[in-house]
N, CA, C and O atoms as a CHARMM CRD file, in Angstrom:
* protein
*
  352
    1    1 MET  N     17.16200  29.13800   7.06500 PROA 1      0.00000
    2    1 MET  CA    16.59400  28.08300   7.86800 PROA 1      0.00000
    3    1 MET  C     15.10100  27.93500   7.57500 PROA 1      0.00000
    4    1 MET  O     14.59700  26.81300   7.51800 PROA 1      0.00000
    5    2 ILE  N     14.39200  29.03700   7.39000 PROA 2      0.00000
    6    2 ILE  CA    12.96500  28.98700   7.08800 PROA 2      0.00000
    7    2 ILE  C     12.75100  28.34300   5.72600 PROA 2      0.00000
    8    2 ILE  O     11.80400  27.57700   5.54900 PROA 2      0.00000
    9    3 LYS  N     13.63100  28.64700   4.74400 PROA 3      0.00000
   10    3 LYS  CA    13.50300  28.05100   3.42400 PROA 3      0.00000
   11    3 LYS  C     13.66800  26.53900   3.48200 PROA 3      0.00000
   12    3 LYS  O     12.94100  25.80800   2.80900 PROA 3      0.00000
   13    4 ILE  N     14.61900  26.06600   4.28000 PROA 4      0.00000
   14    4 ILE  CA    14.85500  24.63000   4.42100 PROA 4      0.00000
   15    4 ILE  C     13.62200  23.96600   5.02100 PROA 4      0.00000
   16    4 ILE  O     13.19100  22.91800   4.54100 PROA 4      0.00000
   17    5 LYS  N     13.04800  24.56400   6.06700 PROA 5      0.00000
   18    5 LYS  CA    11.85600  23.99200   6.69400 PROA 5      0.00000
   19    5 LYS  C     10.69400  23.95500   5.71300 PROA 5      0.00000
   20    5 LYS  O      9.93900  22.98300   5.68400 PROA 5      0.00000
   21    6 LEU  N     10.54400  24.99400   4.91800 PROA 6      0.00000
   22    6 LEU  CA     9.47600  25.04500   3.93100 PROA 6      0.00000
   23    6 LEU  C      9.66600  23.97000   2.87000 PROA 6      0.00000
   24    6 LEU  O      8.70700  23.30200   2.48400 PROA 6      0.00000
   25    7 ILE  N     10.87600  23.80200   2.40300 PROA 7      0.00000
   26    7 ILE  CA    11.17100  22.77800   1.39600 PROA 7      0.00000
   27    7 ILE  C     10.88400  21.39300   1.95900 PROA 7      0.00000
   28    7 ILE  O     10.28800  20.56200   1.27400 PROA 7      0.00000
   29    8 LEU  N     11.29800  21.13200   3.19600 PROA 8      0.00000
   30    8 LEU  CA    11.04100  19.84000   3.82800 PROA 8      0.00000
   31    8 LEU  C      9.54500  19.60100   4.00800 PROA 8      0.00000
   32    8 LEU  O      9.06800  18.48500   3.80600 PROA 8      0.00000
   33    9 ALA  N      8.81300  20.62500   4.38100 PROA 9      0.00000
   34    9 ALA  CA     7.36200  20.49400   4.55300 PROA 9      0.00000
   35    9 ALA  C      6.68400  20.17100   3.22900 PROA 9      0.00000
   36    9 ALA  O      5.79600  19.31900   3.18000 PROA 9      0.00000
   37   10 ILE  N      7.08600  20.83400   2.16800 PROA 10     0.00000
   38   10 ILE  CA     6.50800  20.58200   0.84300 PROA 10     0.00000
   39   10 ILE  C      6.85700  19.17000   0.37900 PROA 10     0.00000
   40   10 ILE  O      5.99400  18.46200  -0.14000 PROA 10     0.00000
   41   11 ALA  N      8.09100  18.75800   0.55600 PROA 11     0.00000
   42   11 ALA  CA     8.51600  17.41300   0.16100 PROA 11     0.00000
   43   11 ALA  C      7.72900  16.36000   0.92700 PROA 11     0.00000
   44   11 ALA  O      7.32700  15.34900   0.35200 PROA 11     0.00000
   45   12 SER  N      7.50600  16.58300   2.20300 PROA 12     0.00000
   46   12 SER  CA     6.73600  15.65000   3.02300 PROA 12     0.00000
   47   12 SER  C      5.30400  15.53300   2.50400 PROA 12     0.00000
   48   12 SER  O      4.76900  14.42700   2.42200 PROA 12     0.00000
   49   13 MET  N      4.68300  16.64700   2.15600 PROA 13     0.00000
   50   13 MET  CA     3.31500  16.62600   1.62800 PROA 13     0.00000
   51   13 MET  C      3.26700  15.88300   0.29800 PROA 13     0.00000
   52   13 MET  O      2.29500  15.18000   0.02300 PROA 13     0.00000
   53   14 MET  N      4.28600  16.02400  -0.52000 PROA 14     0.00000
   54   14 MET  CA     4.32000  15.34700  -1.81000 PROA 14     0.00000
   55   14 MET  C      4.41700  13.83600  -1.61200 PROA 14     0.00000
   56   14 MET  O      3.74700  13.08100  -2.31600 PROA 14     0.00000
   57   15 ILE  N      5.23100  13.39000  -0.67600 PROA 15     0.00000
   58   15 ILE  CA     5.37600  11.96400  -0.39000 PROA 15     0.00000
   59   15 ILE  C      4.05600  11.40400   0.11400 PROA 15     0.00000
   60   15 ILE  O      3.63300  10.33900  -0.33500 PROA 15     0.00000
   61   16 VAL  N      3.39600  12.09200   1.03400 PROA 16     0.00000
   62   16 VAL  CA     2.11000  11.64600   1.56300 PROA 16     0.00000
   63   16 VAL  C      1.09900  11.54700   0.43000 PROA 16     0.00000
   64   16 VAL  O      0.32100  10.59500   0.38600 PROA 16     0.00000
   65   17 GLY  N      1.09400  12.50100  -0.47900 PROA 17     0.00000
   66   17 GLY  CA     0.18400  12.46700  -1.61300 PROA 17     0.00000
   67   17 GLY  C      0.40200  11.26000  -2.49600 PROA 17     0.00000
   68   17 GLY  O     -0.56300  10.68100  -2.99500 PROA 17     0.00000
   69   18 VAL  N      1.64600  10.86700  -2.70100 PROA 18     0.00000
   70   18 VAL  CA     1.95800   9.70100  -3.50800 PROA 18     0.00000
   71   18 VAL  C      1.44800   8.44400  -2.82700 PROA 18     0.00000
   72   18 VAL  O      0.86200   7.58300  -3.48300 PROA 18     0.00000
   73   19 VAL  N      1.65900   8.32500  -1.52200 PROA 19     0.00000
   74   19 VAL  CA     1.19000   7.14800  -0.78900 PROA 19     0.00000
   75   19 VAL  C     -0.32800   7.07200  -0.84600 PROA 19     0.00000
   76   19 VAL  O     -0.88300   5.99400  -1.05900 PROA 19     0.00000
   77   20 HSD  N     -1.00700   8.19800  -0.66000 PROA 20     0.00000
   78   20 HSD  CA    -2.46200   8.19300  -0.73400 PROA 20     0.00000
   79   20 HSD  C     -2.93400   7.71700  -2.09700 PROA 20     0.00000
   80   20 HSD  O     -3.97700   7.06800  -2.18600 PROA 20     0.00000
   81   21 ALA  N     -2.20900   8.01400  -3.15000 PROA 21     0.00000
   82   21 ALA  CA    -2.60000   7.60400  -4.49100 PROA 21     0.00000
   83   21 ALA  C     -2.47800   6.09100  -4.67800 PROA 21     0.00000
   84   21 ALA  O     -3.07300   5.54200  -5.60500 PROA 21     0.00000
   85   22 LEU  N     -1.72900   5.41400  -3.82900 PROA 22     0.00000
   86   22 LEU  CA    -1.53900   3.97200  -3.94200 PROA 22     0.00000
   87   22 LEU  C     -2.72000   3.17800  -3.40600 PROA 22     0.00000
   88   22 LEU  O     -2.85900   1.99600  -3.71700 PROA 22     0.00000
   89   23 PHE  N     -3.57800   3.81200  -2.60100 PROA 23     0.00000
   90   23 PHE  CA    -4.69200   3.12600  -1.96700 PROA 23     0.00000
   91   23 PHE  C     -5.99300   3.88800  -2.22000 PROA 23     0.00000
   92   23 PHE  O     -5.97000   5.04100  -2.65100 PROA 23     0.00000
   93   24 SER  N     -7.11300   3.24500  -1.95300 PROA 24     0.00000
   94   24 SER  CA    -8.42200   3.85300  -2.20600 PROA 24     0.00000
   95   24 SER  C     -8.84100   4.83100  -1.11900 PROA 24     0.00000
   96   24 SER  O     -9.92800   5.40400  -1.19700 PROA 24     0.00000
   97   25 GLY  N     -8.02400   5.02900  -0.13100 PROA 25     0.00000
   98   25 GLY  CA    -8.32500   5.97800   0.92700 PROA 25     0.00000
   99   25 GLY  C     -7.50500   5.68300   2.16300 PROA 25     0.00000
  100   25 GLY  O     -6.72800   4.72800   2.19600 PROA 25     0.00000
  101   26 GLY  N     -7.68200   6.50600   3.17800 PROA 26     0.00000
  102   26 GLY  CA    -7.00300   6.31900   4.44900 PROA 26     0.00000
  103   26 GLY  C     -5.62000   6.92000   4.49100 PROA 26     0.00000
  104   26 GLY  O     -5.04800   7.30000   3.46900 PROA 26     0.00000
  105   27 SER  N     -5.09300   6.99600   5.70600 PROA 27     0.00000
  106   27 SER  CA    -3.76200   7.56100   5.89500 PROA 27     0.00000
  107   27 SER  C     -2.79600   6.58700   6.57300 PROA 27     0.00000
  108   27 SER  O     -1.65500   6.95000   6.85900 PROA 27     0.00000
  109   28 GLY  N     -3.24000   5.36000   6.83100 PROA 28     0.00000
  110   28 GLY  CA    -2.35000   4.34700   7.38600 PROA 28     0.00000
  111   28 GLY  C     -2.25900   4.33400   8.89500 PROA 28     0.00000
  112   28 GLY  O     -1.43300   3.60900   9.45000 PROA 28     0.00000
  113   29 THR  N     -3.09100   5.12300   9.58400 PROA 29     0.00000
  114   29 THR  CA    -3.07900   5.13400  11.04900 PROA 29     0.00000
  115   29 THR  C     -4.12800   4.16500  11.58300 PROA 29     0.00000
  116   29 THR  O     -4.94500   3.65300  10.81800 PROA 29     0.00000
  117   30 SER  N     -4.11200   3.91200  12.88500 PROA 30     0.00000
  118   30 SER  CA    -5.08500   2.99100  13.47200 PROA 30     0.00000
  119   30 SER  C     -6.50600   3.53400  13.37700 PROA 30     0.00000
  120   30 SER  O     -7.45100   2.75000  13.29300 PROA 30     0.00000
  121   31 VAL  N     -6.68200   4.83900  13.38900 PROA 31     0.00000
  122   31 VAL  CA    -8.02500   5.42500  13.29200 PROA 31     0.00000
  123   31 VAL  C     -8.42700   5.71400  11.84000 PROA 31     0.00000
  124   31 VAL  O     -9.60100   5.96300  11.56900 PROA 31     0.00000
  125   32 ASP  N     -7.48300   5.68500  10.91700 PROA 32     0.00000
  126   32 ASP  CA    -7.74900   5.94700   9.50300 PROA 32     0.00000
  127   32 ASP  C     -6.86000   5.04000   8.64500 PROA 32     0.00000
  128   32 ASP  O     -5.95200   5.51600   7.96300 PROA 32     0.00000
  129   33 PRO  N     -7.13000   3.71900   8.68600 PROA 33     0.00000
  130   33 PRO  CA    -6.27000   2.79000   7.94800 PROA 33     0.00000
  131   33 PRO  C     -6.36100   2.99100   6.44400 PROA 33     0.00000
  132   33 PRO  O     -7.34700   3.53000   5.94000 PROA 33     0.00000
  133   34 TYR  N     -5.32000   2.55100   5.72200 PROA 34     0.00000
  134   34 TYR  CA    -5.36900   2.55300   4.27000 PROA 34     0.00000
  135   34 TYR  C     -6.51500   1.64100   3.83800 PROA 34     0.00000
  136   34 TYR  O     -6.69600   0.57000   4.41800 PROA 34     0.00000
  137   35 HSD  N     -7.28500   2.04300   2.83900 PROA 35     0.00000
  138   35 HSD  CA    -8.41000   1.26400   2.33600 PROA 35     0.00000
  139   35 HSD  C     -7.93900   0.38100   1.18900 PROA 35     0.00000
  140   35 HSD  O     -7.34700   0.85500   0.22000 PROA 35     0.00000
  141   36 ILE  N     -8.21400  -0.90600   1.32000 PROA 36     0.00000
  142   36 ILE  CA    -7.85800  -1.86900   0.28700 PROA 36     0.00000
  143   36 ILE  C     -9.17300  -2.32100  -0.35300 PROA 36     0.00000
  144   36 ILE  O     -9.92100  -3.10300   0.23300 PROA 36     0.00000
  145   37 ALA  N     -9.44500  -1.82000  -1.56300 PROA 37     0.00000
  146   37 ALA  CA   -10.73000  -2.05300  -2.21100 PROA 37     0.00000
  147   37 ALA  C    -10.62400  -2.83400  -3.51900 PROA 37     0.00000
  148   37 ALA  O    -11.64400  -3.24100  -4.07400 PROA 37     0.00000
  149   38 ASN  N     -9.41200  -3.04900  -4.01600 PROA 38     0.00000
  150   38 ASN  CA    -9.26500  -3.73900  -5.30500 PROA 38     0.00000
  151   38 ASN  C     -7.88500  -4.38400  -5.38500 PROA 38     0.00000
  152   38 ASN  O     -7.04900  -4.20300  -4.50000 PROA 38     0.00000
  153   39 ALA  N     -7.66400  -5.12900  -6.44600 PROA 39     0.00000
  154   39 ALA  CA    -6.39400  -5.84700  -6.60400 PROA 39     0.00000
  155   39 ALA  C     -5.20000  -4.90200  -6.64800 PROA 39     0.00000
  156   39 ALA  O     -4.13000  -5.24300  -6.14300 PROA 39     0.00000
  157   40 ASN  N     -5.36000  -3.73200  -7.23800 PROA 40     0.00000
  158   40 ASN  CA    -4.26500  -2.76800  -7.30600 PROA 40     0.00000
  159   40 ASN  C     -3.88100  -2.30000  -5.89500 PROA 40     0.00000
  160   40 ASN  O     -2.70000  -2.23900  -5.55300 PROA 40     0.00000
  161   41 ASP  N     -4.89300  -1.97100  -5.08200 PROA 41     0.00000
  162   41 ASP  CA    -4.61400  -1.57300  -3.69200 PROA 41     0.00000
  163   41 ASP  C     -3.88000  -2.69600  -2.96600 PROA 41     0.00000
  164   41 ASP  O     -2.88100  -2.46700  -2.28400 PROA 41     0.00000
  165   42 LEU  N     -4.39900  -3.92000  -3.12700 PROA 42     0.00000
  166   42 LEU  CA    -3.80500  -5.07400  -2.44200 PROA 42     0.00000
  167   42 LEU  C     -2.36600  -5.28500  -2.88300 PROA 42     0.00000
  168   42 LEU  O     -1.50300  -5.58100  -2.05600 PROA 42     0.00000
  169   43 ASN  N     -2.09900  -5.13900  -4.15700 PROA 43     0.00000
  170   43 ASN  CA    -0.74200  -5.29200  -4.67000 PROA 43     0.00000
  171   43 ASN  C      0.18800  -4.23500  -4.07400 PROA 43     0.00000
  172   43 ASN  O      1.35700  -4.51700  -3.81000 PROA 43     0.00000
  173   44 ASN  N     -0.32200  -3.02700  -3.86200 PROA 44     0.00000
  174   44 ASN  CA     0.49900  -1.94600  -3.31500 PROA 44     0.00000
  175   44 ASN  C      0.85100  -2.13700  -1.84200 PROA 44     0.00000
  176   44 ASN  O      1.71200  -1.43300  -1.31300 PROA 44     0.00000
  177   45 VAL  N      0.19600  -3.07700  -1.18400 PROA 45     0.00000
  178   45 VAL  CA     0.53900  -3.38000   0.21000 PROA 45     0.00000
  179   45 VAL  C      1.95200  -3.94700   0.29700 PROA 45     0.00000
  180   45 VAL  O      2.54000  -3.97800   1.37900 PROA 45     0.00000
  181   46 ARG  N      2.49000  -4.38500  -0.80600 PROA 46     0.00000
  182   46 ARG  CA     3.83200  -4.98300  -0.82100 PROA 46     0.00000
  183   46 ARG  C      4.94100  -4.01200  -0.43400 PROA 46     0.00000
  184   46 ARG  O      6.07000  -4.44700  -0.20500 PROA 46     0.00000
  185   47 GLY  N      4.66400  -2.73600  -0.35500 PROA 47     0.00000
  186   47 GLY  CA     5.68600  -1.76200   0.02100 PROA 47     0.00000
  187   47 GLY  C      6.11200  -1.92700   1.47000 PROA 47     0.00000
  188   47 GLY  O      5.59200  -2.78800   2.18000 PROA 47     0.00000
  189   48 SER  N      7.03000  -1.12800   1.89800 PROA 48     0.00000
  190   48 SER  CA     7.52100  -1.17100   3.27800 PROA 48     0.00000
  191   48 SER  C      6.64600  -0.30400   4.17100 PROA 48     0.00000
  192   48 SER  O      6.95600   0.86200   4.41300 PROA 48     0.00000
  193   49 TYR  N      5.57500  -0.86600   4.65000 PROA 49     0.00000
  194   49 TYR  CA     4.62600  -0.13200   5.48300 PROA 49     0.00000
  195   49 TYR  C      4.66200  -0.65900   6.91200 PROA 49     0.00000
  196   49 TYR  O      3.64700  -1.10700   7.44400 PROA 49     0.00000
  197   50 LEU  N      5.82800  -0.60200   7.52000 PROA 50     0.00000
  198   50 LEU  CA     6.01700  -1.07500   8.87800 PROA 50     0.00000
  199   50 LEU  C      5.04800  -0.37800   9.82000 PROA 50     0.00000
  200   50 LEU  O      5.03000   0.85000   9.91100 PROA 50     0.00000
  201   51 ASN  N      4.24600  -1.16900  10.51800 PROA 51     0.00000
  202   51 ASN  CA     3.28200  -0.68600  11.50700 PROA 51     0.00000
  203   51 ASN  C      2.22000   0.24700  10.93900 PROA 51     0.00000
  204   51 ASN  O      1.62800   1.02400  11.68800 PROA 51     0.00000
  205   52 LYS  N      1.96900   0.19200   9.64600 PROA 52     0.00000
  206   52 LYS  CA     0.85400   0.93400   9.05600 PROA 52     0.00000
  207   52 LYS  C     -0.38200   0.05500   9.13100 PROA 52     0.00000
  208   52 LYS  O     -0.28100  -1.17100   9.19000 PROA 52     0.00000
  209   53 TYR  N     -1.53300   0.68000   9.12700 PROA 53     0.00000
  210   53 TYR  CA    -2.79500  -0.02700   9.28600 PROA 53     0.00000
  211   53 TYR  C     -3.54400  -0.08300   7.95800 PROA 53     0.00000
  212   53 TYR  O     -3.52000   0.87000   7.17800 PROA 53     0.00000
  213   54 PHE  N     -4.21700  -1.22100   7.70900 PROA 54     0.00000
  214   54 PHE  CA    -4.95500  -1.46000   6.48300 PROA 54     0.00000
  215   54 PHE  C     -6.31600  -2.03800   6.82500 PROA 54     0.00000
  216   54 PHE  O     -6.47400  -2.72500   7.83400 PROA 54     0.00000
  217   55 ILE  N     -7.31100  -1.75100   5.96600 PROA 55     0.00000
  218   55 ILE  CA    -8.62100  -2.36700   6.09900 PROA 55     0.00000
  219   55 ILE  C     -9.12300  -2.71100   4.70400 PROA 55     0.00000
  220   55 ILE  O     -9.05600  -1.89800   3.78200 PROA 55     0.00000
  221   56 GLN  N     -9.63000  -3.94300   4.57000 PROA 56     0.00000
  222   56 GLN  CA   -10.21600  -4.34400   3.29500 PROA 56     0.00000
  223   56 GLN  C    -11.63900  -3.82000   3.27100 PROA 56     0.00000
  224   56 GLN  O    -12.42400  -4.11900   4.17000 PROA 56     0.00000
  225   57 THR  N    -11.98300  -3.04000   2.25000 PROA 57     0.00000
  226   57 THR  CA   -13.28200  -2.37700   2.19400 PROA 57     0.00000
  227   57 THR  C    -14.21500  -2.96100   1.14000 PROA 57     0.00000
  228   57 THR  O    -15.34300  -2.48900   0.99300 PROA 57     0.00000
  229   58 ALA  N    -13.77400  -3.96900   0.41000 PROA 58     0.00000
  230   58 ALA  CA   -14.59900  -4.58600  -0.62600 PROA 58     0.00000
  231   58 ALA  C    -14.09100  -5.99700  -0.90300 PROA 58     0.00000
  232   58 ALA  O    -12.95200  -6.33400  -0.58000 PROA 58     0.00000
  233   59 ASP  N    -14.95300  -6.81600  -1.50500 PROA 59     0.00000
  234   59 ASP  CA   -14.50100  -8.11600  -1.97200 PROA 59     0.00000
  235   59 ASP  C    -13.50300  -7.88200  -3.09700 PROA 59     0.00000
  236   59 ASP  O    -13.70100  -7.00900  -3.94200 PROA 59     0.00000
  237   60 ILE  N    -12.43600  -8.66300  -3.10500 PROA 60     0.00000
  238   60 ILE  CA   -11.40900  -8.49400  -4.13100 PROA 60     0.00000
  239   60 ILE  C    -11.30700  -9.78800  -4.92700 PROA 60     0.00000
  240   60 ILE  O    -11.00500 -10.84500  -4.37400 PROA 60     0.00000
  241   61 ASP  N    -11.55700  -9.69800  -6.21400 PROA 61     0.00000
  242   61 ASP  CA   -11.53600 -10.84200  -7.11300 PROA 61     0.00000
  243   61 ASP  C    -10.15800 -10.93900  -7.75800 PROA 61     0.00000
  244   61 ASP  O     -9.77100 -10.08000  -8.55000 PROA 61     0.00000
  245   62 LEU  N     -9.43000 -11.98500  -7.41300 PROA 62     0.00000
  246   62 LEU  CA    -8.10000 -12.19500  -7.98600 PROA 62     0.00000
  247   62 LEU  C     -8.11100 -13.29200  -9.04400 PROA 62     0.00000
  248   62 LEU  O     -7.05100 -13.79200  -9.42100 PROA 62     0.00000
  249   63 SER  N     -9.28800 -13.67300  -9.52600 PROA 63     0.00000
  250   63 SER  CA    -9.37600 -14.77900 -10.47900 PROA 63     0.00000
  251   63 SER  C     -8.62400 -14.49200 -11.78300 PROA 63     0.00000
  252   63 SER  O     -8.17400 -15.42400 -12.45100 PROA 63     0.00000
  253   64 SER  N     -8.48500 -13.23400 -12.14400 PROA 64     0.00000
  254   64 SER  CA    -7.74000 -12.91600 -13.37800 PROA 64     0.00000
  255   64 SER  C     -6.22500 -12.98100 -13.16100 PROA 64     0.00000
  256   64 SER  O     -5.45600 -12.76500 -14.09800 PROA 64     0.00000
  257   65 TYR  N     -5.80300 -13.27100 -11.95600 PROA 65     0.00000
  258   65 TYR  CA    -4.37300 -13.38000 -11.64100 PROA 65     0.00000
  259   65 TYR  C     -3.98800 -14.84800 -11.47700 PROA 65     0.00000
  260   65 TYR  O     -3.17200 -15.18900 -10.62000 PROA 65     0.00000
  261   66 GLY  N     -4.57500 -15.71200 -12.29700 PROA 66     0.00000
  262   66 GLY  CA    -4.31100 -17.14100 -12.21900 PROA 66     0.00000
  263   66 GLY  C     -2.90100 -17.50600 -12.63600 PROA 66     0.00000
  264   66 GLY  O     -2.02700 -16.64500 -12.74200 PROA 66     0.00000
  265   67 ILE  N     -2.69200 -18.77500 -12.86700 PROA 67     0.00000
  266   67 ILE  CA    -1.36500 -19.32600 -13.15000 PROA 67     0.00000
  267   67 ILE  C     -0.71100 -18.69600 -14.37600 PROA 67     0.00000
  268   67 ILE  O      0.51600 -18.66700 -14.46800 PROA 67     0.00000
  269   68 ASP  N     -1.50600 -18.19200 -15.31900 PROA 68     0.00000
  270   68 ASP  CA    -0.93000 -17.59500 -16.53300 PROA 68     0.00000
  271   68 ASP  C     -0.49100 -16.14600 -16.33200 PROA 68     0.00000
  272   68 ASP  O      0.19800 -15.58300 -17.18200 PROA 68     0.00000
  273   69 TYR  N     -0.88300 -15.54800 -15.22100 PROA 69     0.00000
  274   69 TYR  CA    -0.54800 -14.14200 -14.96100 PROA 69     0.00000
  275   69 TYR  C      0.93800 -13.99300 -14.66900 PROA 69     0.00000
  276   69 TYR  O      1.53900 -14.86000 -14.03400 PROA 69     0.00000
  277   70 ASP  N      1.52400 -12.91000 -15.12400 PROA 70     0.00000
  278   70 ASP  CA     2.91800 -12.54300 -14.84000 PROA 70     0.00000
  279   70 ASP  C      3.89100 -13.66400 -15.19600 PROA 70     0.00000
  280   70 ASP  O      4.70600 -14.08400 -14.37400 PROA 70     0.00000
  281   71 GLY  N      3.78900 -14.13500 -16.42600 PROA 71     0.00000
  282   71 GLY  CA     4.73400 -15.14600 -16.90900 PROA 71     0.00000
  283   71 GLY  C      4.65800 -16.46700 -16.17300 PROA 71     0.00000
  284   71 GLY  O      5.67000 -17.14800 -16.01100 PROA 71     0.00000
  285   72 GLY  N      3.46700 -16.83500 -15.72700 PROA 72     0.00000
  286   72 GLY  CA     3.28200 -18.11100 -15.04500 PROA 72     0.00000
  287   72 GLY  C      3.44300 -18.06200 -13.54200 PROA 72     0.00000
  288   72 GLY  O      3.35300 -19.09400 -12.87700 PROA 72     0.00000
  289   73 LYS  N      3.68000 -16.88100 -12.99200 PROA 73     0.00000
  290   73 LYS  CA     3.84000 -16.76800 -11.53600 PROA 73     0.00000
  291   73 LYS  C      2.49600 -16.76700 -10.81800 PROA 73     0.00000
  292   73 LYS  O      2.39800 -17.19800  -9.66900 PROA 73     0.00000
  293   74 GLY  N      1.44500 -16.27400 -11.51100 PROA 74     0.00000
  294   74 GLY  CA     0.16100 -16.11300 -10.83000 PROA 74     0.00000
  295   74 GLY  C      0.26800 -14.99200  -9.80500 PROA 74     0.00000
  296   74 GLY  O      1.23500 -14.22900  -9.80100 PROA 74     0.00000
  297   75 TRP  N     -0.73600 -14.89900  -8.93400 PROA 75     0.00000
  298   75 TRP  CA    -0.71200 -13.89100  -7.87300 PROA 75     0.00000
  299   75 TRP  C      0.33900 -14.30100  -6.85200 PROA 75     0.00000
  300   75 TRP  O      0.27000 -15.40300  -6.30700 PROA 75     0.00000
  301   76 VAL  N      1.28300 -13.45900  -6.59200 PROA 76     0.00000
  302   76 VAL  CA     2.33500 -13.74900  -5.62700 PROA 76     0.00000
  303   76 VAL  C      1.83900 -13.29900  -4.25100 PROA 76     0.00000
  304   76 VAL  O      1.47900 -12.13500  -4.07700 PROA 76     0.00000
  305   77 PRO  N      1.81800 -14.20700  -3.27600 PROA 77     0.00000
  306   77 PRO  CA     1.34200 -13.82600  -1.93900 PROA 77     0.00000
  307   77 PRO  C      2.13400 -12.64600  -1.36100 PROA 77     0.00000
  308   77 PRO  O      3.30500 -12.44600  -1.68400 PROA 77     0.00000
  309   78 ILE  N      1.48200 -11.89400  -0.52100 PROA 78     0.00000
  310   78 ILE  CA     2.12900 -10.74900   0.12600 PROA 78     0.00000
  311   78 ILE  C      2.77000 -11.25200   1.41000 PROA 78     0.00000
  312   78 ILE  O      2.09600 -11.78700   2.29000 PROA 78     0.00000
  313   79 GLY  N      4.04500 -11.07700   1.49900 PROA 79     0.00000
  314   79 GLY  CA     4.79000 -11.53200   2.66700 PROA 79     0.00000
  315   79 GLY  C      5.30400 -12.94600   2.48600 PROA 79     0.00000
  316   79 GLY  O      4.58700 -13.84200   2.04100 PROA 79     0.00000
  317   80 THR  N      6.54200 -13.11600   2.83800 PROA 80     0.00000
  318   80 THR  CA     7.18400 -14.43200   2.79900 PROA 80     0.00000
  319   80 THR  C      7.90400 -14.62600   4.13100 PROA 80     0.00000
  320   80 THR  O      7.95300 -13.71900   4.96200 PROA 80     0.00000
  321   81 GLU  N      8.44700 -15.78700   4.31600 PROA 81     0.00000
  322   81 GLU  CA     9.18800 -16.03800   5.54600 PROA 81     0.00000
  323   81 GLU  C     10.38700 -15.08700   5.65700 PROA 81     0.00000
  324   81 GLU  O     10.70400 -14.60600   6.74500 PROA 81     0.00000
  325   82 SER  N     11.04600 -14.82100   4.53500 PROA 82     0.00000
  326   82 SER  CA    12.21400 -13.95500   4.56400 PROA 82     0.00000
  327   82 SER  C     11.85400 -12.47300   4.49900 PROA 82     0.00000
  328   82 SER  O     12.65800 -11.62800   4.89300 PROA 82     0.00000
  329   83 ASP  N     10.65300 -12.14500   4.00500 PROA 83     0.00000
  330   83 ASP  CA    10.20800 -10.75700   3.90900 PROA 83     0.00000
  331   83 ASP  C      8.73800 -10.68400   4.31200 PROA 83     0.00000
  332   83 ASP  O      7.86800 -10.53200   3.45400 PROA 83     0.00000
  333   84 PRO  N      8.45200 -10.79100   5.61400 PROA 84     0.00000
  334   84 PRO  CA     7.05400 -10.87300   6.07700 PROA 84     0.00000
  335   84 PRO  C      6.30500  -9.54900   5.95600 PROA 84     0.00000
  336   84 PRO  O      6.90400  -8.47300   5.94100 PROA 84     0.00000
  337   85 PHE  N      4.97800  -9.65700   5.87100 PROA 85     0.00000
  338   85 PHE  CA     4.12100  -8.48600   5.91200 PROA 85     0.00000
  339   85 PHE  C      4.30400  -7.83500   7.28200 PROA 85     0.00000
  340   85 PHE  O      4.25600  -8.52200   8.30200 PROA 85     0.00000
  341   86 ARG  N      4.51300  -6.52400   7.31600 PROA 86     0.00000
  342   86 ARG  CA     4.80000  -5.83900   8.58300 PROA 86     0.00000
  343   86 ARG  C      3.75200  -4.80700   8.96500 PROA 86     0.00000
  344   86 ARG  O      3.96800  -3.99100   9.86100 PROA 86     0.00000
  345   87 GLY  N      2.60700  -4.84800   8.27700 PROA 87     0.00000
  346   87 GLY  CA     1.53000  -3.91600   8.60000 PROA 87     0.00000
  347   87 GLY  C      0.55000  -4.54500   9.58500 PROA 87     0.00000
  348   87 GLY  O      0.75400  -5.65400  10.07900 PROA 87     0.00000
  349   88 VAL  N     -0.50600  -3.80900   9.85100 PROA 88     0.00000
  350   88 VAL  CA    -1.53800  -4.27200  10.79400 PROA 88     0.00000
  351   88 VAL  C     -2.86100  -4.30900  10.06700 PROA 88     0.00000
  352   88 VAL  O     -3.88000  -4.66800  10.65600 PROA 88     0.00000
């Protein structure tokens, strides 16, 4: 039983570490929101972060994501009517 708890604790820490690597800082709570400082951070908001908190910490220039980006799609907005943004 102790081994199972230890394995679960380690796995949980690994998952948290991966999420932290997706953003420039923060832990996603109301007192420590994920930091959105660049286009990569902003793009990573597309994940399933139900009730997670975000704060934009810098101006983000998306001009290089114009109409020619991604095979003519350009920057795809985050959240749609069928799949809305669910963070705060």
